[in-house]
CHARMM internal coordinates of N, CA and C (Angstrom, degrees):
IC EDIT
DIST 1 N 1 CA 1.4297
DIST 1 CA 1 C 1.5129
ANGL 1 N 1 CA 1 C 109.66
DIST 1 C 2 N 1.2833
ANGL 1 CA 1 C 2 N 115.63
DIHE 1 N 1 CA 1 C 2 N 143.70
DIST 2 N 2 CA 1.4698
ANGL 1 C 2 N 2 CA 123.55
DIHE 1 CA 1 C 2 N 2 CA -179.23
DIST 2 CA 2 C 1.5598
ANGL 2 N 2 CA 2 C 110.58
DIHE 1 C 2 N 2 CA 2 C -80.61
DIST 2 C 3 N 1.3425
ANGL 2 CA 2 C 3 N 115.29
DIHE 2 N 2 CA 2 C 3 N 132.78
DIST 3 N 3 CA 1.4594
ANGL 2 C 3 N 3 CA 116.50
DIHE 2 CA 2 C 3 N 3 CA 175.72
DIST 3 CA 3 C 1.5529
ANGL 3 N 3 CA 3 C 110.35
DIHE 2 C 3 N 3 CA 3 C -66.86
DIST 3 C 4 N 1.2915
ANGL 3 CA 3 C 4 N 115.68
DIHE 3 N 3 CA 3 C 4 N 145.47
DIST 4 N 4 CA 1.4516
ANGL 3 C 4 N 4 CA 120.76
DIHE 3 CA 3 C 4 N 4 CA -173.72
DIST 4 CA 4 C 1.5220
ANGL 4 N 4 CA 4 C 112.51
DIHE 3 C 4 N 4 CA 4 C -58.46
DIST 4 C 5 N 1.2724
ANGL 4 CA 4 C 5 N 118.41
DIHE 4 N 4 CA 4 C 5 N -42.90
DIST 5 N 5 CA 1.5042
ANGL 4 C 5 N 5 CA 119.36
DIHE 4 CA 4 C 5 N 5 CA -176.44
DIST 5 CA 5 C 1.4981
ANGL 5 N 5 CA 5 C 112.90
DIHE 4 C 5 N 5 CA 5 C -70.61
DIST 5 C 6 N 1.3198
ANGL 5 CA 5 C 6 N 118.15
DIHE 5 N 5 CA 5 C 6 N -18.55
DIST 6 N 6 CA 1.4699
ANGL 5 C 6 N 6 CA 121.45
DIHE 5 CA 5 C 6 N 6 CA 174.99
DIST 6 CA 6 C 1.4986
ANGL 6 N 6 CA 6 C 112.30
DIHE 5 C 6 N 6 CA 6 C -71.10
DIST 6 C 7 N 1.3365
ANGL 6 CA 6 C 7 N 117.77
DIHE 6 N 6 CA 6 C 7 N -19.53
DIST 7 N 7 CA 1.4444
ANGL 6 C 7 N 7 CA 122.75
DIHE 6 CA 6 C 7 N 7 CA 179.38
DIST 7 CA 7 C 1.5028
ANGL 7 N 7 CA 7 C 112.83
DIHE 6 C 7 N 7 CA 7 C -81.32
DIST 7 C 8 N 1.3212
ANGL 7 CA 7 C 8 N 116.72
DIHE 7 N 7 CA 7 C 8 N -16.01
DIST 8 N 8 CA 1.5015
ANGL 7 C 8 N 8 CA 121.28
DIHE 7 CA 7 C 8 N 8 CA -174.90
DIST 8 CA 8 C 1.4939
ANGL 8 N 8 CA 8 C 111.81
DIHE 7 C 8 N 8 CA 8 C -80.21
DIST 8 C 9 N 1.2861
ANGL 8 CA 8 C 9 N 116.15
DIHE 8 N 8 CA 8 C 9 N 146.47
DIST 9 N 9 CA 1.4640
ANGL 8 C 9 N 9 CA 119.13
DIHE 8 CA 8 C 9 N 9 CA 172.13
DIST 9 CA 9 C 1.4910
ANGL 9 N 9 CA 9 C 109.19
DIHE 8 C 9 N 9 CA 9 C -77.05
DIST 9 C 10 N 1.3315
ANGL 9 CA 9 C 10 N 115.27
DIHE 9 N 9 CA 9 C 10 N 172.09
DIST 10 N 10 CA 1.4863
ANGL 9 C 10 N 10 CA 118.33
DIHE 9 CA 9 C 10 N 10 CA -179.20
DIST 10 CA 10 C 1.5400
ANGL 10 N 10 CA 10 C 110.36
DIHE 9 C 10 N 10 CA 10 C -59.99
DIST 10 C 11 N 1.2650
ANGL 10 CA 10 C 11 N 118.79
DIHE 10 N 10 CA 10 C 11 N -43.44
DIST 11 N 11 CA 1.4328
ANGL 10 C 11 N 11 CA 123.16
DIHE 10 CA 10 C 11 N 11 CA -179.76
DIST 11 CA 11 C 1.5547
ANGL 11 N 11 CA 11 C 112.05
DIHE 10 C 11 N 11 CA 11 C -63.42
DIST 11 C 12 N 1.3369
ANGL 11 CA 11 C 12 N 114.95
DIHE 11 N 11 CA 11 C 12 N -44.18
DIST 12 N 12 CA 1.4527
ANGL 11 C 12 N 12 CA 118.77
DIHE 11 CA 11 C 12 N 12 CA 178.71
DIST 12 CA 12 C 1.5346
ANGL 12 N 12 CA 12 C 111.65
DIHE 11 C 12 N 12 CA 12 C -64.54
DIST 12 C 13 N 1.3358
ANGL 12 CA 12 C 13 N 114.77
DIHE 12 N 12 CA 12 C 13 N -39.33
DIST 13 N 13 CA 1.4736
ANGL 12 C 13 N 13 CA 118.65
DIHE 12 CA 12 C 13 N 13 CA 179.18
DIST 13 CA 13 C 1.5561
ANGL 13 N 13 CA 13 C 111.50
DIHE 12 C 13 N 13 CA 13 C -64.63
DIST 13 C 14 N 1.3325
ANGL 13 CA 13 C 14 N 116.96
DIHE 13 N 13 CA 13 C 14 N -36.00
DIST 14 N 14 CA 1.4494
ANGL 13 C 14 N 14 CA 119.24
DIHE 13 CA 13 C 14 N 14 CA 176.63
DIST 14 CA 14 C 1.5460
ANGL 14 N 14 CA 14 C 110.31
DIHE 13 C 14 N 14 CA 14 C -67.20
DIST 14 C 15 N 1.3225
ANGL 14 CA 14 C 15 N 117.73
DIHE 14 N 14 CA 14 C 15 N -39.00
DIST 15 N 15 CA 1.4470
ANGL 14 C 15 N 15 CA 121.28
DIHE 14 CA 14 C 15 N 15 CA 179.56
DIST 15 CA 15 C 1.5241
ANGL 15 N 15 CA 15 C 109.89
DIHE 14 C 15 N 15 CA 15 C -66.09
DIST 15 C 16 N 1.3328
ANGL 15 CA 15 C 16 N 117.14
DIHE 15 N 15 CA 15 C 16 N -45.91
DIST 16 N 16 CA 1.4747
ANGL 15 C 16 N 16 CA 120.51
DIHE 15 CA 15 C 16 N 16 CA -179.83
DIST 16 CA 16 C 1.5450
ANGL 16 N 16 CA 16 C 110.99
DIHE 15 C 16 N 16 CA 16 C -62.92
DIST 16 C 17 N 1.3007
ANGL 16 CA 16 C 17 N 116.29
DIHE 16 N 16 CA 16 C 17 N -39.31
DIST 17 N 17 CA 1.4581
ANGL 16 C 17 N 17 CA 119.75
DIHE 16 CA 16 C 17 N 17 CA 176.63
DIST 17 CA 17 C 1.5377
ANGL 17 N 17 CA 17 C 112.45
DIHE 16 C 17 N 17 CA 17 C -60.45
DIST 17 C 18 N 1.3231
ANGL 17 CA 17 C 18 N 115.34
DIHE 17 N 17 CA 17 C 18 N -44.56
DIST 18 N 18 CA 1.4544
ANGL 17 C 18 N 18 CA 120.77
DIHE 17 CA 17 C 18 N 18 CA 177.60
DIST 18 CA 18 C 1.4973
ANGL 18 N 18 CA 18 C 110.86
DIHE 17 C 18 N 18 CA 18 C -66.02
DIST 18 C 19 N 1.3192
ANGL 18 CA 18 C 19 N 117.98
DIHE 18 N 18 CA 18 C 19 N -40.23
DIST 19 N 19 CA 1.4955
ANGL 18 C 19 N 19 CA 120.25
DIHE 18 CA 18 C 19 N 19 CA 178.06
DIST 19 CA 19 C 1.5333
ANGL 19 N 19 CA 19 C 110.68
DIHE 18 C 19 N 19 CA 19 C -63.62
DIST 19 C 20 N 1.3154
ANGL 19 CA 19 C 20 N 116.57
DIHE 19 N 19 CA 19 C 20 N -39.68
DIST 20 N 20 CA 1.4271
ANGL 19 C 20 N 20 CA 121.33
DIHE 19 CA 19 C 20 N 20 CA 178.93
DIST 20 CA 20 C 1.5427
ANGL 20 N 20 CA 20 C 111.09
DIHE 19 C 20 N 20 CA 20 C -62.92
DIST 20 C 21 N 1.3329
ANGL 20 CA 20 C 21 N 114.88
DIHE 20 N 20 CA 20 C 21 N -41.44
DIST 21 N 21 CA 1.4685
ANGL 20 C 21 N 21 CA 119.59
DIHE 20 CA 20 C 21 N 21 CA 177.45
DIST 21 CA 21 C 1.5439
ANGL 21 N 21 CA 21 C 113.32
DIHE 20 C 21 N 21 CA 21 C -64.96
DIST 21 C 22 N 1.3428
ANGL 21 CA 21 C 22 N 113.72
DIHE 21 N 21 CA 21 C 22 N -42.64
DIST 22 N 22 CA 1.4612
ANGL 21 C 22 N 22 CA 119.54
DIHE 21 CA 21 C 22 N 22 CA 175.69
DIST 22 CA 22 C 1.5156
ANGL 22 N 22 CA 22 C 113.37
DIHE 21 C 22 N 22 CA 22 C -61.93
DIST 22 C 23 N 1.3383
ANGL 22 CA 22 C 23 N 114.56
DIHE 22 N 22 CA 22 C 23 N -34.92
DIST 23 N 23 CA 1.4292
ANGL 22 C 23 N 23 CA 118.22
DIHE 22 CA 22 C 23 N 23 CA -178.90
DIST 23 CA 23 C 1.5196
ANGL 23 N 23 CA 23 C 112.08
DIHE 22 C 23 N 23 CA 23 C -62.63
DIST 23 C 24 N 1.3294
ANGL 23 CA 23 C 24 N 116.65
DIHE 23 N 23 CA 23 C 24 N -30.98
DIST 24 N 24 CA 1.4762
ANGL 23 C 24 N 24 CA 121.88
DIHE 23 CA 23 C 24 N 24 CA -179.30
DIST 24 CA 24 C 1.5445
ANGL 24 N 24 CA 24 C 109.74
DIHE 23 C 24 N 24 CA 24 C -68.26
DIST 24 C 25 N 1.3160
ANGL 24 CA 24 C 25 N 119.04
DIHE 24 N 24 CA 24 C 25 N -25.87
DIST 25 N 25 CA 1.4361
ANGL 24 C 25 N 25 CA 124.55
DIHE 24 CA 24 C 25 N 25 CA -178.30
DIST 25 CA 25 C 1.5698
ANGL 25 N 25 CA 25 C 113.25
DIHE 24 C 25 N 25 CA 25 C -101.13
DIST 25 C 26 N 1.3028
ANGL 25 CA 25 C 26 N 114.49
DIHE 25 N 25 CA 25 C 26 N 9.32
DIST 26 N 26 CA 1.4821
ANGL 25 C 26 N 26 CA 119.15
DIHE 25 CA 25 C 26 N 26 CA -177.61
DIST 26 CA 26 C 1.5433
ANGL 26 N 26 CA 26 C 108.17
DIHE 25 C 26 N 26 CA 26 C -65.98
DIST 26 C 27 N 1.3360
ANGL 26 CA 26 C 27 N 114.27
DIHE 26 N 26 CA 26 C 27 N 138.28
DIST 27 N 27 CA 1.4310
ANGL 26 C 27 N 27 CA 119.80
DIHE 26 CA 26 C 27 N 27 CA -176.25
DIST 27 CA 27 C 1.5256
ANGL 27 N 27 CA 27 C 111.79
DIHE 26 C 27 N 27 CA 27 C -86.04
DIST 27 C 28 N 1.3180
ANGL 27 CA 27 C 28 N 118.30
DIHE 27 N 27 CA 27 C 28 N -30.90
DIST 28 N 28 CA 1.4415
ANGL 27 C 28 N 28 CA 121.55
DIHE 27 CA 27 C 28 N 28 CA -178.90
DIST 28 CA 28 C 1.5322
ANGL 28 N 28 CA 28 C 110.07
DIHE 27 C 28 N 28 CA 28 C -128.66
DIST 28 C 29 N 1.2899
ANGL 28 CA 28 C 29 N 113.25
DIHE 28 N 28 CA 28 C 29 N 165.19
DIST 29 N 29 CA 1.4821
ANGL 28 C 29 N 29 CA 122.04
DIHE 28 CA 28 C 29 N 29 CA 176.99
DIST 29 CA 29 C 1.5180
ANGL 29 N 29 CA 29 C 111.26
DIHE 28 C 29 N 29 CA 29 C -61.45
DIST 29 C 30 N 1.3158
ANGL 29 CA 29 C 30 N 116.83
DIHE 29 N 29 CA 29 C 30 N -36.15
DIST 30 N 30 CA 1.4646
ANGL 29 C 30 N 30 CA 119.61
DIHE 29 CA 29 C 30 N 30 CA -179.68
DIST 30 CA 30 C 1.5051
ANGL 30 N 30 CA 30 C 111.15
DIHE 29 C 30 N 30 CA 30 C -69.35
DIST 30 C 31 N 1.3233
ANGL 30 CA 30 C 31 N 116.78
DIHE 30 N 30 CA 30 C 31 N -31.88
DIST 31 N 31 CA 1.4595
ANGL 30 C 31 N 31 CA 118.86
DIHE 30 CA 30 C 31 N 31 CA 175.33
DIST 31 CA 31 C 1.5710
ANGL 31 N 31 CA 31 C 111.00
DIHE 30 C 31 N 31 CA 31 C -70.05
DIST 31 C 32 N 1.3150
ANGL 31 CA 31 C 32 N 113.74
DIHE 31 N 31 CA 31 C 32 N -38.82
DIST 32 N 32 CA 1.4804
ANGL 31 C 32 N 32 CA 118.70
DIHE 31 CA 31 C 32 N 32 CA 176.82
DIST 32 CA 32 C 1.5449
ANGL 32 N 32 CA 32 C 110.22
DIHE 31 C 32 N 32 CA 32 C -61.30
DIST 32 C 33 N 1.2899
ANGL 32 CA 32 C 33 N 116.01
DIHE 32 N 32 CA 32 C 33 N -45.96
DIST 33 N 33 CA 1.4540
ANGL 32 C 33 N 33 CA 121.02
DIHE 32 CA 32 C 33 N 33 CA -179.02
DIST 33 CA 33 C 1.5075
ANGL 33 N 33 CA 33 C 109.75
DIHE 32 C 33 N 33 CA 33 C -63.92
DIST 33 C 34 N 1.3242
ANGL 33 CA 33 C 34 N 119.46
DIHE 33 N 33 CA 33 C 34 N -37.28
DIST 34 N 34 CA 1.4634
ANGL 33 C 34 N 34 CA 121.56
DIHE 33 CA 33 C 34 N 34 CA 177.21
DIST 34 CA 34 C 1.5336
ANGL 34 N 34 CA 34 C 110.60
DIHE 33 C 34 N 34 CA 34 C -58.08
DIST 34 C 35 N 1.3569
ANGL 34 CA 34 C 35 N 116.95
DIHE 34 N 34 CA 34 C 35 N -51.35
DIST 35 N 35 CA 1.4229
ANGL 34 C 35 N 35 CA 120.97
DIHE 34 CA 34 C 35 N 35 CA -178.92
DIST 35 CA 35 C 1.5298
ANGL 35 N 35 CA 35 C 111.42
DIHE 34 C 35 N 35 CA 35 C -63.16
DIST 35 C 36 N 1.3148
ANGL 35 CA 35 C 36 N 117.08
DIHE 35 N 35 CA 35 C 36 N -40.07
DIST 36 N 36 CA 1.4787
ANGL 35 C 36 N 36 CA 120.20
DIHE 35 CA 35 C 36 N 36 CA 177.50
DIST 36 CA 36 C 1.5021
ANGL 36 N 36 CA 36 C 110.96
DIHE 35 C 36 N 36 CA 36 C -63.32
DIST 36 C 37 N 1.3309
ANGL 36 CA 36 C 37 N 118.30
DIHE 36 N 36 CA 36 C 37 N -44.15
DIST 37 N 37 CA 1.4479
ANGL 36 C 37 N 37 CA 121.87
DIHE 36 CA 36 C 37 N 37 CA 177.54
DIST 37 CA 37 C 1.5042
ANGL 37 N 37 CA 37 C 113.15
DIHE 36 C 37 N 37 CA 37 C -61.10
DIST 37 C 38 N 1.3294
ANGL 37 CA 37 C 38 N 117.16
DIHE 37 N 37 CA 37 C 38 N -40.02
DIST 38 N 38 CA 1.4617
ANGL 37 C 38 N 38 CA 120.81
DIHE 37 CA 37 C 38 N 38 CA 177.39
DIST 38 CA 38 C 1.4995
ANGL 38 N 38 CA 38 C 111.11
DIHE 37 C 38 N 38 CA 38 C -62.82
DIST 38 C 39 N 1.3255
ANGL 38 CA 38 C 39 N 116.22
DIHE 38 N 38 CA 38 C 39 N -43.53
DIST 39 N 39 CA 1.4817
ANGL 38 C 39 N 39 CA 121.36
DIHE 38 CA 38 C 39 N 39 CA 179.92
DIST 39 CA 39 C 1.5370
ANGL 39 N 39 CA 39 C 108.99
DIHE 38 C 39 N 39 CA 39 C -62.76
DIST 39 C 40 N 1.3216
ANGL 39 CA 39 C 40 N 116.44
DIHE 39 N 39 CA 39 C 40 N -45.81
DIST 40 N 40 CA 1.4497
ANGL 39 C 40 N 40 CA 120.23
DIHE 39 CA 39 C 40 N 40 CA -179.62
DIST 40 CA 40 C 1.5158
ANGL 40 N 40 CA 40 C 111.70
DIHE 39 C 40 N 40 CA 40 C -63.30
DIST 40 C 41 N 1.3051
ANGL 40 CA 40 C 41 N 118.64
DIHE 40 N 40 CA 40 C 41 N -36.13
DIST 41 N 41 CA 1.4335
ANGL 40 C 41 N 41 CA 123.34
DIHE 40 CA 40 C 41 N 41 CA 179.69
DIST 41 CA 41 C 1.5544
ANGL 41 N 41 CA 41 C 109.11
DIHE 40 C 41 N 41 CA 41 C -65.78
DIST 41 C 42 N 1.2989
ANGL 41 CA 41 C 42 N 117.74
DIHE 41 N 41 CA 41 C 42 N -46.72
DIST 42 N 42 CA 1.4633
ANGL 41 C 42 N 42 CA 122.11
DIHE 41 CA 41 C 42 N 42 CA 179.98
DIST 42 CA 42 C 1.5469
ANGL 42 N 42 CA 42 C 110.03
DIHE 41 C 42 N 42 CA 42 C -62.86
DIST 42 C 43 N 1.3229
ANGL 42 CA 42 C 43 N 117.79
DIHE 42 N 42 CA 42 C 43 N -40.52
DIST 43 N 43 CA 1.4728
ANGL 42 C 43 N 43 CA 119.40
DIHE 42 CA 42 C 43 N 43 CA 178.76
DIST 43 CA 43 C 1.5212
ANGL 43 N 43 CA 43 C 111.39
DIHE 42 C 43 N 43 CA 43 C -69.67
DIST 43 C 44 N 1.3150
ANGL 43 CA 43 C 44 N 117.09
DIHE 43 N 43 CA 43 C 44 N -40.30
DIST 44 N 44 CA 1.5013
ANGL 43 C 44 N 44 CA 118.44
DIHE 43 CA 43 C 44 N 44 CA 178.91
DIST 44 CA 44 C 1.5394
ANGL 44 N 44 CA 44 C 111.60
DIHE 43 C 44 N 44 CA 44 C -63.73
DIST 44 C 45 N 1.3568
ANGL 44 CA 44 C 45 N 117.06
DIHE 44 N 44 CA 44 C 45 N -37.75
DIST 45 N 45 CA 1.4265
ANGL 44 C 45 N 45 CA 120.01
DIHE 44 CA 44 C 45 N 45 CA 176.34
DIST 45 CA 45 C 1.5354
ANGL 45 N 45 CA 45 C 111.70
DIHE 44 C 45 N 45 CA 45 C -66.73
DIST 45 C 46 N 1.3143
ANGL 45 CA 45 C 46 N 117.69
DIHE 45 N 45 CA 45 C 46 N -35.97
DIST 46 N 46 CA 1.4459
ANGL 45 C 46 N 46 CA 120.64
DIHE 45 CA 45 C 46 N 46 CA 176.34
DIST 46 CA 46 C 1.5550
ANGL 46 N 46 CA 46 C 109.39
DIHE 45 C 46 N 46 CA 46 C -65.95
DIST 46 C 47 N 1.3163
ANGL 46 CA 46 C 47 N 116.72
DIHE 46 N 46 CA 46 C 47 N -40.06
DIST 47 N 47 CA 1.4575
ANGL 46 C 47 N 47 CA 118.72
DIHE 46 CA 46 C 47 N 47 CA 179.55
DIST 47 CA 47 C 1.5061
ANGL 47 N 47 CA 47 C 111.50
DIHE 46 C 47 N 47 CA 47 C -64.56
DIST 47 C 48 N 1.3468
ANGL 47 CA 47 C 48 N 117.22
DIHE 47 N 47 CA 47 C 48 N -41.65
DIST 48 N 48 CA 1.4926
ANGL 47 C 48 N 48 CA 120.76
DIHE 47 CA 47 C 48 N 48 CA 177.06
DIST 48 CA 48 C 1.4920
ANGL 48 N 48 CA 48 C 110.08
DIHE 47 C 48 N 48 CA 48 C -62.54
DIST 48 C 49 N 1.3156
ANGL 48 CA 48 C 49 N 118.34
DIHE 48 N 48 CA 48 C 49 N -43.51
DIST 49 N 49 CA 1.4355
ANGL 48 C 49 N 49 CA 122.57
DIHE 48 CA 48 C 49 N 49 CA -179.72
DIST 49 CA 49 C 1.5149
ANGL 49 N 49 CA 49 C 110.25
DIHE 48 C 49 N 49 CA 49 C -61.74
DIST 49 C 50 N 1.3204
ANGL 49 CA 49 C 50 N 116.93
DIHE 49 N 49 CA 49 C 50 N -42.87
DIST 50 N 50 CA 1.4864
ANGL 49 C 50 N 50 CA 120.57
DIHE 49 CA 49 C 50 N 50 CA 178.54
DIST 50 CA 50 C 1.5327
ANGL 50 N 50 CA 50 C 110.60
DIHE 49 C 50 N 50 CA 50 C -63.07
DIST 50 C 51 N 1.3310
ANGL 50 CA 50 C 51 N 116.38
DIHE 50 N 50 CA 50 C 51 N -44.09
DIST 51 N 51 CA 1.4725
ANGL 50 C 51 N 51 CA 119.48
DIHE 50 CA 50 C 51 N 51 CA 179.37
DIST 51 CA 51 C 1.5168
ANGL 51 N 51 CA 51 C 111.45
DIHE 50 C 51 N 51 CA 51 C -63.79
DIST 51 C 52 N 1.3052
ANGL 51 CA 51 C 52 N 116.69
DIHE 51 N 51 CA 51 C 52 N -39.98
DIST 52 N 52 CA 1.4906
ANGL 51 C 52 N 52 CA 120.62
DIHE 51 CA 51 C 52 N 52 CA 178.66
DIST 52 CA 52 C 1.5063
ANGL 52 N 52 CA 52 C 109.59
DIHE 51 C 52 N 52 CA 52 C -62.41
DIST 52 C 53 N 1.3598
ANGL 52 CA 52 C 53 N 116.46
DIHE 52 N 52 CA 52 C 53 N -50.20
DIST 53 N 53 CA 1.4676
ANGL 52 C 53 N 53 CA 120.14
DIHE 52 CA 52 C 53 N 53 CA -174.05
DIST 53 CA 53 C 1.5286
ANGL 53 N 53 CA 53 C 109.72
DIHE 52 C 53 N 53 CA 53 C -70.42
DIST 53 C 54 N 1.3148
ANGL 53 CA 53 C 54 N 118.52
DIHE 53 N 53 CA 53 C 54 N -35.56
DIST 54 N 54 CA 1.4714
ANGL 53 C 54 N 54 CA 118.69
DIHE 53 CA 53 C 54 N 54 CA 178.90
DIST 54 CA 54 C 1.5589
ANGL 54 N 54 CA 54 C 109.05
DIHE 53 C 54 N 54 CA 54 C -69.58
DIST 54 C 55 N 1.2798
ANGL 54 CA 54 C 55 N 118.65
DIHE 54 N 54 CA 54 C 55 N -37.53
DIST 55 N 55 CA 1.4546
ANGL 54 C 55 N 55 CA 120.88
DIHE 54 CA 54 C 55 N 55 CA 177.65
DIST 55 CA 55 C 1.5243
ANGL 55 N 55 CA 55 C 111.20
DIHE 54 C 55 N 55 CA 55 C -71.23
DIST 55 C 56 N 1.2831
ANGL 55 CA 55 C 56 N 118.33
DIHE 55 N 55 CA 55 C 56 N -34.48
DIST 56 N 56 CA 1.4528
ANGL 55 C 56 N 56 CA 124.95
DIHE 55 CA 55 C 56 N 56 CA 178.89
DIST 56 CA 56 C 1.5193
ANGL 56 N 56 CA 56 C 110.33
DIHE 55 C 56 N 56 CA 56 C -69.17
DIST 56 C 57 N 1.3377
ANGL 56 CA 56 C 57 N 118.53
DIHE 56 N 56 CA 56 C 57 N -37.22
DIST 57 N 57 CA 1.4503
ANGL 56 C 57 N 57 CA 121.60
DIHE 56 CA 56 C 57 N 57 CA -179.27
DIST 57 CA 57 C 1.5280
ANGL 57 N 57 CA 57 C 112.90
DIHE 56 C 57 N 57 CA 57 C -73.62
DIST 57 C 58 N 1.3288
ANGL 57 CA 57 C 58 N 117.63
DIHE 57 N 57 CA 57 C 58 N -20.15
DIST 58 N 58 CA 1.4499
ANGL 57 C 58 N 58 CA 121.22
DIHE 57 CA 57 C 58 N 58 CA 179.20
DIST 58 CA 58 C 1.5321
ANGL 58 N 58 CA 58 C 111.87
DIHE 57 C 58 N 58 CA 58 C -78.75
DIST 58 C 59 N 1.3195
ANGL 58 CA 58 C 59 N 116.45
DIHE 58 N 58 CA 58 C 59 N -22.28
DIST 59 N 59 CA 1.4615
ANGL 58 C 59 N 59 CA 120.68
DIHE 58 CA 58 C 59 N 59 CA -175.96
DIST 59 CA 59 C 1.5191
ANGL 59 N 59 CA 59 C 111.14
DIHE 58 C 59 N 59 CA 59 C -76.23
END
COOR INIT
IC SEED 1 N 1 CA 1 C
IC BUILD
């Protein structure tokens, strides 16, 4: 299985790294959850893109 961060583009990886850093300085739990949800959204989009491209390349 491919590690999640390997699916990210360079730009996405930079954004996720910044979000993770910001999450450490979050003042409330709701702020932490916001950053976590943003990271999960980016990773899930990368997974869908990878599935689409791998399925497309098999055709």
